[in-house]
N, C-alpha and C positions, 0 to 999 in steps of 0.2 A: 628479560629480553627474549624474544622468539627466534629460535634458530631453525631455519629451513634446511633440512637435509636433502629432501627430494621434493620437487614441485608437483602439484596435482595437475591433471589434464587441462584445467581451465587456464592454465598459463602457457599452453602450448603455442600460442600465437605471439609470444614475446620475441625480442630480437635474438638473432642467432649469432653464434661464434664464427661459424663458417657455412658457406652455401656453395653448392655446385649444380650446374645445369642451367637450362634456359627456362625463362618464364613462359608459361603455357604449355610446358612439357614436364615430365617427371624430373625431380631433382632430389639432392639430399642436403640436409642441413643439421647443424648441432644446436640443440635448444640450450637456454640458459641453465637448465638443470645438468647440462652435460651429456644428455641423452641424444643419440643420433636417430634420425628418422628419414624416410623417403617423404617427399611432398608431392601430392598428385597435381595434375595440370590445373585444378581449381584451387590450389593453395592449401589443401588439407593434409595433415599428417596421415601417413600411410605406411603401416607395417606390412610388408610384403609376405604373403602366405601362398605359395605356389606349389603346383604338382608337376613333375616332369612327365613327359610322354603321355599327355592327356589323349585319350582315344586309343591307346595301345602303343606298343614299341615301335611299330612301323605302320601305324595308322591302318588304313583299309587293306593293306597287303596281307596281314596275318590275323588281325582281330575282328575282321568284318567291318561293315559300314559304320561310321560314327554318327550317333544320334546327337546332334549338337544341342538340341533343346533338353535332352536328358542330361547331358554333361552339364549344361549351365545350371539346371535345377539341382543336381547332386552337388556341384561345387558351392553353390549358395547355402545348401543345407548343412554342409560340412565346414563352412566357414572359410573356404579358400577363395582368394581375390585375384589370382593371377595364374595365367597359363605358363607353365615352365618350359624349359627347352624340350623340343621334340625332334624326331628323326629329320623332319623337313621343317625347321622352325624359322624360316626366313619369310613366312607369310603369317598374318594373323589368323587365328583359328575361328574366332567368332566376334561379331560386331560388339563393341562396348566393353570388352574384357581386356584388362592390361595383360601384356605378354612380354616374354623375354626372347630375344633373338641371339642365337649363337652362330657366328660367322666362321668359325674355324679358320681364321685368316692365316695364322703361322703354320698350321698343319697343312693347309692347302699349298703353301709355298714350298713344302718339303715332301710331297707325297709320291715321288717317283724314285726309282733305284739310282737316279743320277747322283753321284756323290757330291756334286756341287750344290743340289738342291737342299739336302737335309744334313744337319749336323748329326742327327740320328734318323734312321729310316722310319718312315710312318708305315707301321704294319696294320693300320686301321683297327687298332685295338687301344684302349686307354694307356697313357704313360709310355708311348713308343715314339711319337713324333716330336722332333724339334728342329725348326728351320735353321738353315745356315745363314745367319744374320751378317756374315762377312762377304757373302756373294755380291759382286759388283752391282748387279741389278736388283738386289733384294728390296731396296726402297721403291724402285720403279714398279716392280710387281705388286708390292703392298698397296701403293696408291691406285694402281689400276683395278685391283680386286675390290678395294674399298669403294671405289666410285660404282662398280658393278652391283655390289651387295648392299650398300648403305644408302647411296643417294636416293634410291626409289622410296625410301622409308622415312626421309627426313621430315616430313609433314605429319607423320602418324602420331597423334597425341596419346594413343593408348600404348604405344611402345615404351616400355620402361627404359631399355638400354640394351647394349650389345655385350655379350660375353665373347672376347677375342677368340678363345680356344677352349678346349676341354682337356685337362690333365696332360699337359705337355711333359716331355721327359727332361725336366730341369735336373733330374738325377742322373742324366746320362744313361748308360747301360750298366748292368750288373752293379746295383746300388751297393751291395754288401762289400764288394771288392774295391770300389772306387770311392766310397764315403760320400762326402758332400762335394766332391770335385769331379763328378762323372763327366761333365761337359769338357773339362780340361783333358780328360783321357780321350774323349771322342775326337777332339781336335788334334791331340797329339799323335794318335794312330792313323790319321788320314795321310794319304800320299803327300809328299813334300811340295807338290805343285798345287795341292788343293787350297782354296782360298782361306779356309778355316785354319789349316796348319800353318800357312804363311802368316796369318794374323796373330796366331799364337807365338810364333818365333819372333815376330816384330815386338809383340808385347813383352816377351821375356827379355829381349835385348834392352828395352828401356828400364829393366830391373837389374841389369848387369849379368844376366844368364846367357850363355851361348848354346846351351843344350836344354832339351825339355826333360832330361833325366835328373832324378833326385832333387826336384824342385820343392821347397818347403810348402807345407800345406797352406799357410796364409797367402802365399803367392798364387797357388792354384786356385784358391777360393776367389781371389781378386780377379782372375781371368774369368771365372764363372759369373762374377758380378757384372763384368763387362758385357758378357752375352746377354744377360738379363736386361742390363740397361739399354742396350741397342734394340733388343726385341720390343720392350715397352715404349721406348722413344719413337721408333719408326711407325709402329702399328697404330699407336694412339694419334700421332700426327696425320696418318693416313685416313683414320676414320673421321676424325674432326674435320678434316678438309672436305670430305664428302658429305658429312652430316654433323653440323655444329649444334644440333638441338638435343641430342640424346646422350644419356650417360654411358660411360664405358665401365663395364662391371667385371674388370679383371679377366682372368683366364682359367677360373675354376681349378685352383691348385689341388693336386693330389700329393705332389712332393714339393715341399716348400721349406725354405731355410731362411735364416735372418736376411741374407743378402737378396733373395728373391722378393721377400716381402718389403724390404726397405726400397728396392728399386721400383717395384709396383706402385708403392705409395707415392712416388714422385709424379706418376703420370696418370693413373686410373682414378675414377671417382669413388668406386667401391671395390674392395678386395674380396674376391670370391674364393670359396675353399669347399672341396668335397670332403666330408668327414663322417667316419663310421666308428664312433668311440664306444668302448664297453660301458655297461651300465651295471651297477650293483643293485639288484632288486631288494636285497635284505635292508640295506641302508637307505635305499631310494635316492642314490646319487649317481651322477656320471663320473667316470673315472677323473679324479682331480687333475691328473696330468694332461688329459685332453682338454679340460676346461681352461687350464692355464695356457695351453698351446694356442687356443683360439684367442685368448686375451693378448698373447704376445704378438699375434698377427697384426692386431690393431696398434699395439705399442710400437712395433717396428715400422709399420706402414703409415702411421698417423692418419689413417682413413677409416671409415666405417666398414664393417665386414658383413657378409652375407654367406650363409652355408647353402650351397647350391646342390648338394646331394646328401642324403642320410636316410637310413632305414634300418629296420631290425627284423629279419626273416624269422618265421616259425616253421617247425618241422611236422606239424599236424595236418598238413594239406594232402599228403600222400605223394607229392612231387618227388621226383628224382632230382635231389639238390645238385646243380651243376658244379658246385664246389669252388671254382675260381673266384666267384663273386664274393665281395667283401661284406662285412656286417656280422655282428655277434648273433649266433643262432640261439633261439628259444624253443622250448618244447611245445607251447601252446599259444593260441591267439590271445589269450588273456595275459600271459607273460609278455608277449611281443607288444601288446597294447600298453602295458604299464611302462615298459622300457621306453617306448615312443613318447609317451606323455611326459616322463621324467626328463628326457632330453629336450623335448619341445619347450617345456617350462623353464628349463635351464637357459635356453637360448633366449626366450622372451625376456628373461630377467637381466640379460647382458645389456648395459647401456650403450655399447658401441655396435650392437647387432641391429641391422635394419630390416632383416627378413630371412626367410628360409624357403627352400623349395624341396618338397618331399619326393623321394625316389621309391615308387613311382605310381602311376595311375592304375595299371592293370598287370597282373602277373604275365609273364612271357609264356608263349605256347610251348608244349612239350618239344624237347629236342633243341631248343634254342640255347644260345651261349649262356644266358642268364636265367636258366630253368630254376628259379628260386622264388620263394614267397616274399617279394618285395612289395606287391601291389596293395592298393586299396580295395581292388576288385580281384576276383579269382580269374582263371582262364576263360570262363564262360560269361564274364561280364557281371557276376553277382557280387554285390558289396560284402565285405567282411564286417558284420554288425559291430564287433567289439572295437575295432580301430576307428571306423568311421563315426560311431556314436561318440567316441572319446574326443575326436577332433571337433565335432558339433558342439560339445559341452566347452571344450577349451577355447574355441574360437568365438564363443558368445561374447557380446560386447563387455558385459560386466566382468567376465573371467579375464579377458585380455587386458582390460583397465587395471585390474589387480596385478596381473602378472608382469606388466611392463614396469621398469624401475622408477618411473616418475609417478607411480601410483600410490605413494606413501608420503605422509606429511608428519614431521616429528617437531615438537616444541618443548623446550626445557628452560625454565626461568630460575633454576636453582632451588626452588621450593617444591613445584609440582612439575610433572611431565605428562605428555599426552602423544600418543601415536594413533593415527588413523589411516586406513587403507581405502583404496577405491571400491572395494567390494563390501564394505561395511563393517570391517573389524576395527574395534576401538579398544586401546589399553591405556590406562592412566594410573598414576600413583603419586606418592609424595616422597620427598627426599629429606632426610634428617630426622625423621620421626615416624612412628607408626609401624606396626609389625607386618602389614601386608606388602607384598611385592607389588601387586597392581590389581586393578578391577578390569574385567573383560566383558565387553559387549560385542555381540555380532548381529547385524541386521535388526537392531532394536531390542534383541533379547539380552537381558542382564545375566551373565553366567557367574557373577560373584567374584570373590577374591581368590587369587592364587597365593599360596603361602609356602615358604620353605622352612624347614626346621631341622634339627639334628637329633638323632638318638644316641645318647652318650652313656657311659658307664659300662661296668662289666658284672657278670654273674647276677646276684640277686638285686644289684642296684640298677640293672638295665631295664628301662621301661619295655613292656610287652606290647607288641603290635600283632593283634589277631583280629580276624574277621568277626564283626559283630560286637565288638567291645570298644568302649571309649579308650582313647590313647591320650596321654599327656607327654609332651616332650618340649624341649626349648625351641622357640621359634626366633626368627630374626626380630630384633627389637628396634633396630635403626637401618634404614636404607641409605647408604653413604653416597652412592653415585649411580647414575643411570646415563648411559650415552648410547647413541645410534651408531653402528658399525657397518663397514662393508667387509665381507668375508670372501676370500678367493677372487677378489676384484669385482664382485657382482652381487653376491647374496646379502641381503640386508637382515640385520639382527640388532636386538637390544642387548647391552651388557649391563647387568645389575650386580652391585656389590653391597652386601649387608653384613651386619654383625648381630650376634646373639650370645647368650650365656645360659649356663646351667650351674647353680651354686658358684663355685669359684672357677669353673672352666669356661673359657671364652673362645669363640671361634668367629672367623670371617669366612664367608662362602660367596663365591662369584657364580652367577648363573647367566647362561646366554639363552635368550629366547630368539630363535631364528624364524623368520617369516618364510614358510614353505610355499611351494608352487602350487597352490590350490586354495580356494576360498575358505577362510576360517581355519587354516591349518597353521599350527605353530609347533615348533619343537624346543623343548627345554633341555639344555645340556649343563651338567655340572662341569664348570671349568676348573675350579680349584677349591680345597678346603684348607684353611690356615689356622693354626693355634696362635692367638693373639694374647693368650693369658700367660700367667706365671706358673702354671701347673700343667702336667701332662693332660692331653686331650684323649680320653680313653674310649676305646670301642666305638670308633666313628662310624655312623651310618647317616646318609643323607636322605631326607624325606621331602617329596614335593607333594603338597596337598592341593586339591581343587575343591572349592566350595560352591558348587552350583545351587542357586536358591530354589531347589525343587522342594515342594511341600510333601509331595507323595512320589515315591519312586515306583514305576509300574514295570520297569524292566531292569534287571541287574544280572550280572554274571561274571564269571572268570573264564579267561582264555576263549573268548568268542573270536577266534582267529580264522582268517581264510585258510584254506588247505595249503600246505607247504608245497612249493614247486617240486616236481619229482625230478627235473633235470634242468640246469644244474641244481645241486643240493644247497639251498640256503637255509639259514637258521629260521625256526618258526617263531615269530614274535608272540608275546603275551599281550592280550587285548581285553579290555574291559569297557563296558558301555552302560550308561544310565540315560533315561529319557524322563521327561516330566509327565504330569498327569494328562494333559491334553494333547501331547505328542507334538508340541510346536518347537521343541528344542531337544537336542541330544548332545552328550559329551562322550567322546570316544578317545580312549588313551591306548597308545601302543608303545611298548617298551622293548628294547633290544634284548634278545635272549642271553647274550653273553654277560651282560652286566646286571641283569635283574634277578633278585632273589625271589620276589613274589609280588603279585599285585592283588590287593584285596580290598574289600569294602569295610570301613570302620564307621563308627557313629561320632557325630560332632557333639558339642556340649548340649544342644537342644534335642538330640536323639534323631537327627537326620543323617541319611546315608551320604557318604562321599567317597570317591575313590582315592586311595593313597598309593603312591608309587614309591616303593622302597628300593633304594640303591645300596648295595653292599659291595664296597670297592674291592674287598679282598677276594671276592669271587673271580674277577677279571685279572687280578694280580697273581692268582695261583695260590693264594693263602687260604687257611682254613681256620675257623674258630673266631669267636667274637673278640678275643684278646689280641688278634693278630695286627691290627692297625691302630697303633698308638702314635700320636704326634706330640713331639717334645715342643716346649715353648719356642715360638718362631718358625717351627717346621711346617711346610706346605705340602699338601697331597694334590697331585694332578693325575687324573686318570690316564692310563696308557692307551686306552681306546675310548671312543665316545660313550658316555653314560647318558642316555637320553630317554625322555618321555615325550612322545609325540601326541599332540592334542588336536582333535578335529571338532570344531564347534559347528553344529547344525541347527539352522533355524528354518522352519517350514513356512 
């Protein structure tokens, strides 16, 4: 029986689980595969790729005249398909280009020192404004402003939708002191006659409290939820009354809690968030906590998600960094570009993410509030070649098809299995027999079998692994199980379980093959090693071999590694690469420095070279010597940190 885990792009037109928006305008839907997507006015799937502040932070005021034709040409070359929010983004910038409109409806309702207008005062910087939703004419103001701002745009087919606001102060003031209930504090400290304070006391009375002092945290958070409920309820009704055709794209959360996301999900079409997560360049991953946080937004709100701000500045431009701006700083454009690609590919792989908007088009002028290297262009309008080139490659159709989560197809009939991806990667193998883990092909080039074995024994009994010499060691003799998994809620991987033996020693090893965010890239991780025999398993070392069918090796080497970043200090990986005679294919292996003893080339039985990646568990466990890791019958070893071999298959 064939089991479909993710559907290919050809199935995109099948029936949806949910759909929002008007026909003939942008809308969102969930496909049968579970993947969310925008749908453009012509009914085609549309992953939104926008840039904020196209033309400069304040348009012509500070960055000179905007050359619309040049902007259009550059956006097309770099694969961006939408104009993000701008300083004056209530007008389309260019004909035929989808765009986002931010109306700042709530902030506008609370932008004066009048204590009745704002629950928190709008200081005209992010995360300061929060309208007083309890003011008696709050709804009247909302409907009046929505008619003024949205009604003129209701027939614009290129408008994707409205962001209600930007980074409202759902945290109230002094987040550290008030925790998740800052809006409770904001209302509590208002004068007794203020409508927000009156509403708070009426709310507390329904809970049996006569005073706002010493109120338990759950009750304080329930009041904050009431504020969020009224905010989203009133503003979404106001916008839809003025313009029933376009999507409502949240309010670009910067401070977001379970209750804000849950309330937003009841009313908006897409939940938007501004997010600047840390990236580990050594491991090539986004901070797992940040990834889980984005997933939790979808889980709480039950709606698709869009990241409407994200960026990674670099320090090699010579700018005086303004400091307050968010974002992990990197030393060079190369590091900044790699971090940007890692997060972009992470977002592309999330099934509930429908788009992202990069911050921003051009670096701000000297002396501005955000004098930081956020831009795709420098202050003078010159593109940074590293990051713009990366986006051009990432946003190419075949790369996007692979990066999206419905770009993989897995079949398992209990005897054989097969995985294919949209960019041309194929992996297949057998279950229940045969020593190979799988055969790998990429874009028509056969890279041969990948095999896993063990180096067992101690002292003179231990097989030697040395460069240029044949090596004999026990391999997997039976592949017991292969399954397709989802890691961290979005990353796809194969989990392979196999058994092997050496004399009377028997072992079971589980390997995870993770599909990385790049064409032809797979990471192999040792998940566990278990002694399934009746005698101790001595001197365990795990070996992953790759057998490319190259008749003649024209390039080989050890530690062909890119320069280690100078700041921050990451570990330098070990890298080995081989190519075939006509240069049509290459196999590149990268292994983590903390867990790798060595990477070397050995000879197979026919005398051909292949790279071997040797994992010595006791290195990362702080042990020394070959005798240090012995497994008793039934004992399982699980690495304390990832033991990985990252393979990049290249076909010209």
